[in-house]
C-alpha positions in Angstrom: -49.3 4.6 65.4 -47.4 7.9 64.6 -47.5 8.9 61.0 -44.2 9.9 59.7 -44.3 12.9 57.1 -42.3 12.1 54.1 -38.8 13.9 54.3 -38.7 16.3 51.2 -35.5 16.1 49.9 -34.1 19.4 48.3 -32.7 18.7 44.8 -28.9 18.9 45.0 -27.7 22.0 43.1 -24.6 21.2 41.0 -22.3 23.8 41.8 -20.4 24.6 38.3 -17.0 23.7 38.3 -14.9 27.0 38.7 -13.6 28.4 35.5 -9.7 27.6 34.9 -7.9 30.9 35.8 -5.1 32.0 33.4 -1.8 30.6 34.6 1.8 29.8 33.4 4.0 27.0 34.5 7.1 27.5 35.4 7.0 31.4 36.0 10.9 31.6 35.3 14.0 29.7 33.9 17.5 30.1 34.1 19.2 31.5 30.7 22.9 29.8 30.7 25.3 31.6 29.0 27.2 28.5 28.1 24.3 26.6 26.9 21.5 28.8 25.4 18.6 26.9 25.3 15.0 27.8 24.6 12.2 27.8 27.5 8.6 26.1 27.2 6.0 27.4 29.1 2.8 25.7 29.6 -0.4 28.0 29.6 -3.4 27.5 31.3 -5.6 29.6 29.1 -8.5 30.2 31.5 -10.4 33.0 30.1 -7.6 34.2 27.6 -7.8 33.1 24.1 -4.5 34.5 23.0 -1.2 36.3 23.7 -1.4 39.7 22.6 2.4 40.8 23.2 5.2 40.1 25.2 7.8 42.9 26.5 10.9 42.5 28.8 12.8 44.5 31.3 15.9 44.3 32.8 18.0 46.3 35.1 15.7 48.4 36.6 14.0 49.3 33.7 17.2 50.5 31.9 16.8 47.6 29.3 13.5 47.2 27.6 12.9 44.7 24.8 9.8 43.8 22.7 9.4 40.1 21.3 7.8 39.2 18.4 5.8 36.2 17.5 7.6 33.8 15.1 10.7 35.3 16.0 11.4 35.4 19.5 8.6 33.3 20.6 6.1 30.9 19.2 2.9 29.6 20.6 1.6 26.1 19.8 -1.8 24.9 21.4 -1.0 25.4 25.3 2.8 25.8 24.9 4.6 28.9 24.6 8.3 28.9 23.5 10.9 31.6 24.1 13.6 31.2 21.5 16.6 32.0 23.9 19.1 32.9 21.3 16.7 35.3 19.8 15.7 36.7 23.2 19.3 37.3 23.8 19.9 38.9 20.7 17.7 41.9 21.7 19.8 42.6 24.6 22.0 45.7 24.0 25.1 43.4 25.0 26.1 39.9 24.0 24.8 37.5 26.6 28.5 36.6 27.6 28.5 40.4 29.0 25.4 40.3 31.0 26.6 39.8 34.9 25.2 36.5 36.6 22.2 36.8 38.6 20.6 39.6 36.1 17.0 39.1 35.8 14.8 39.8 32.9 11.1 39.9 33.6 8.9 39.3 30.6 5.5 40.5 30.8 3.3 38.1 28.7 0.2 40.1 27.9 -3.1 37.9 27.1 -6.2 39.3 25.6 -7.6 38.5 29.1 -4.8 39.5 31.9 -1.1 39.2 31.9 1.5 37.1 33.8 5.4 37.7 34.4 8.0 35.3 33.5 11.6 35.8 35.0 14.5 34.7 33.2 17.6 34.9 35.2 21.3 34.9 33.4 23.7 32.0 34.9 27.1 30.9 33.7 
């Protein structure tokens, strides 16, 4: 009879789960002139631990704004709330004067990375 060599099984190496990447959802929202409403943004923190600042730019950089935590935005756990009326108040003209379709891009800076959030003005 043929003696079979026992098969040596290699131990299965567990692949570490990939670390979550910094992400936000959604990545944009409409700002209605008629019904200005706050926007909640879900944060997947990944390697980041905090937001270090938020700036905004519109009209090709002609309009630049800086948001302040506690005034124009708040962070609670994994939710960033953009205070729409406070953000609109930073604009150089009343929100009612901003043309429909105008996009303001917010750059959300984290201690590890950054993400952008587009706000589109609609009637």
